[in-house]
N, C-alpha and C positions, 0 to 999 in steps of 0.2 A: 430504369429504376434509379431513384436518387442514390447518390453515393453514401449518404449517411445511413439510409435504410440497408444498403448492401453491407456496410460495415457492421451494422447491428445483427443482421442475419448470419454473417460470417462468424462473429464471436459467439453467437448463440449455438451455431453448429459445432464449433470447436469445443465449447463447454459441454455440449451433449456427448461428444465423443469421449471427453475426459470422464464424464459420468459413467459411461459404459465400461470404460477401463476400471473405474473404481468398484463397480459391481463384481468384476472378476477377481480383483485384488482384495475385496472387502476392506477398503481403505479410502474413505472420502477425503482424507488429508492430502491426497495427491493434487488436489486443486490449489493448494497453497503455493507451490512453486510456479503454477501456471498464471498466477495473478499478475506479476510484473511482466512476464512474457506476453500476456494478452494485450497490454498497452502498446508494446513494441509492434505486435502484429497489426493492431488497428491503425497505428501511425504509419507503418510501412505500407499497408493497404491503401490508405489515403494518398500517400505519395505516388504509389504505383498507378492508381486509377485516375489521378488528377489529369485534367485535360490541358493544364498549363504547366510550364516549367516551374520548379520550386524556386521561390524567392528566398533571399538570405534568411529572413526570419523563419520561414518554413524549414529550411535546412537546420537552422539553429535548434528549433524546438524538437525536431526529429532526433537530432544527435543527443540532446539532453534526456529525452524520453528513453532512448535506447540505452544510455549509460545507466540510468536509474533502474529500468526494468530488468536489464541483464544482471546487474549486481544483486538485486533483490531475489530474482529467481534462482541464481546460482547459490546464494546464501541459504535459501530455504531448502533447496534440493539437497545440499550437503548436510544441513542440519537434520533433516528428516530421514535421510537414507539409512535403511537398516533398522529403523525404530518402528514400534507398533503405532497404530492409528492414534492421532492426537486425542487427548482427553475430551476436547469439545465435541468431536464427532462421535466418540465412544458413548458419551452421555446422551447424545441425540439418538444413536442407534439403540441404546438400552430403553430409552423413553418410548420410541415409536415402534420398536419390535419389528414384526413382519412388514409393516408399512414403510419402513425406512427407505427401501429402494426407490419408491416414487416420491416420498417426502423430500429426500435428499436432492432429487432432480429439481424440484421447485424451490426449496428454501436454501439450498447451498449453491448448486451449479448455475441454474438459470437466474437466480437472484443476483449472484455475483457477476454474471454476464451483463445484466441490465445496469448494475451499478458501474461496472467497468466502462461500459459504453457512454453512460452519462458523464462520468468524471473525465473521460478522454475527450469530450467535445471541444474544450479550448485548444487541445493539440490538433485535433482533426481540422477544425476551422482555420487554424493558423496555416497548416500545410496546404489547405485548399484555397487560401486567400489569394486574390489577385491585386490587392492594394499594395503598391510599391512605395510604402513609406520607409524612409531610411531608419536604421537602428538608432535609438536615442537613449536618454537616461532612464526611461521606463523599462526598456529592455535590459539595461545594465542592472537596474534594481531587481528585476526578475531573475537574472543570472546569479546575482549575489545571494538572493533569498534561496534559490534552488541550491546553490553551493553550500550554504549553511545547513540546509535540510539534508543534503547528501552526506555531509560530514557527520551530523548527529546520528543519522541512520547507520552509516557504515561503521563509524567508530564505536557507537553504542552496541551494535551487534557483535563486533569483534571483541569488545571488552566482556560482554556477557558470555560469549562462547568460551573464551579463555577461562573465565571464572568458573563456569559449569564443568569444564574439563578436569578441574582439580577435585578429586574425591573428597578432600578435606572440607570442601564447601557445600557438600550435600545438605540440603535443608536450610542453608543459610541464605541471607538476603544480600544481593549485590548492591552495595552502596559506595562504590568507588568510581573513579573516573567521571564520566559524564553522568553516571547514575547517582552521583553525589548531589547533583544540582536539579535533576528532574527524575521522577520515578519511571518515566517512559520516554527516554531520549529518542528511541526509534519512531514512536508515534509523533512526537514533536517534529522530528525530521521529515516525516511524511507530510505533515501539515505544511511545513515550509516549502517543500518541493512543489506541491500542487498550487499553492498561492504564487510561487515564483513562476511556474509555467503559465498561470493565468495572466500575470502581469505582462509576459511576453506576448500573449495573445491579444492584449488590449489594442495595440496599434495595428493589428491585423483585422480590426473591425469585429472582434469577438467578445466585446465587453458584455454582451447579453448572456454569455455563458458563465457569469459569475455564480450561478446556482450550482455549478459543478464543484468548485472548491468549497463552497458552503456546505454542500452535501457531504463531501469528504471530511470536513471539519466536524460536522455533527456526528458522523459515524465514529470517528476517532475518539471524540470526547464522551459521547453519550451512549453508543450502541456496542459496536464490535471491538472497540479499543480499550480505553482506560476502564470504563464501567464494567465491561464483561470480564476482563482479566482480574480485576480486584475483588470480584464477588467471592472467589474461593481462595485467593492466595493467602489471606490472613490465617485461615485454618490450616494451611499446609506449611506455613512458615511463621512460627510464633513471634519472631523478631520484627515482622512486617508492620505491626501496629506502631512501634516506636519509629520505624523508618518513615511511616506516613506522617507522623507528627513533625519530623525533622525536615522532610524533603517535599518540595513542590510536586504536585501530581503531574503537571503537563509542561507549563512554561518554565524554563530554567530560572533558578534564583539561588542565592546563597542559602546553605542549610541553616535551619533553626535549631539551636541547641537548647534542650529542655533539662531542667534540674530534677 
């Protein structure tokens, strides 16, 4: 069986197991901490099953994927621990009622498994590559872009967590630190991470996987990222409309002051 098909079945089985646990816990949000870890599992599986020794580029992309995935999973696990089911999944549960148990399997767990596998293709193909091209400036650009992304994700998450931990900030808008320059530094960071990993994959012969970061960019900008989050946030935080007028939605830039 081809290794890519094996990795797809592996992540599908893992997400099915997480779905079963979610039924007992009545909390579909347990999938969130599994997202980053899923990429590490797929990358590690490719390294383990590869018939050839890992080349330096494969080792590099495996390490970068592990750092990103572990940080994200630990952050989401700590953030969600002891809290009720996320409002996104509660809304789905209320909407679908008794059908939610199987609807969640298809539209939450299996859908994320498919997306995870597709987005991870540059990583998998780099790990499996047998092209011994030396590391060069393209790889350096990829590492730099990945580093920028990790910085925006990690620092943005830390700043938001610290802001939300202060009871005086309840209902207020986070507009400090990186959040002063983009309304979604964590999503922008994710964008940079995956384009950075793709650049590293180019010299491994995986330029054809460009659809993977394009898919992630589309999801972050138009589907599950910026668009979904901002649908309801204005009604929950009255100050958000002014924040939208002053701050870029995605790509960082200087704040715009309105009179």
